[in-house]
C-alpha angles and dihedrals in degrees: 000000000000122000120207123194121205138166118270092239092056091046091051091048091051091048091049091052091046092051091050090050091048091051091052092050092048091050091051092048091048091053090057098041094066106132095198119096106263102137137060113278129215129215094273093051093049094046090051094046095047093035092230136131125256089252092054089049089053089051089052089052093045096050094041097248091126121032116217144178122226121211111184101318098329125099123219130189133202112241090228090058091051090050089051090054090049090055091047091051091049091054093056 
């Protein structure tokens, strides 16, 4: 085991930089751990959130229950629209 001696000022400066770095990482992680629906969702996300099958999701798209946007061959849904469907399903 190697022992390294350093001045207290240098140690405090290193700890200060490390704490600032840690704070930045925690802030970044917190931004991406938001559990509310603030990003576009794909088919898998919507099926999981609504607890429905892919076929039921297609029916929702076909009959206009759930608006969507198609980019190439992939469907995307606005989180607000999914929340609206959740409220509609709860009212039934």
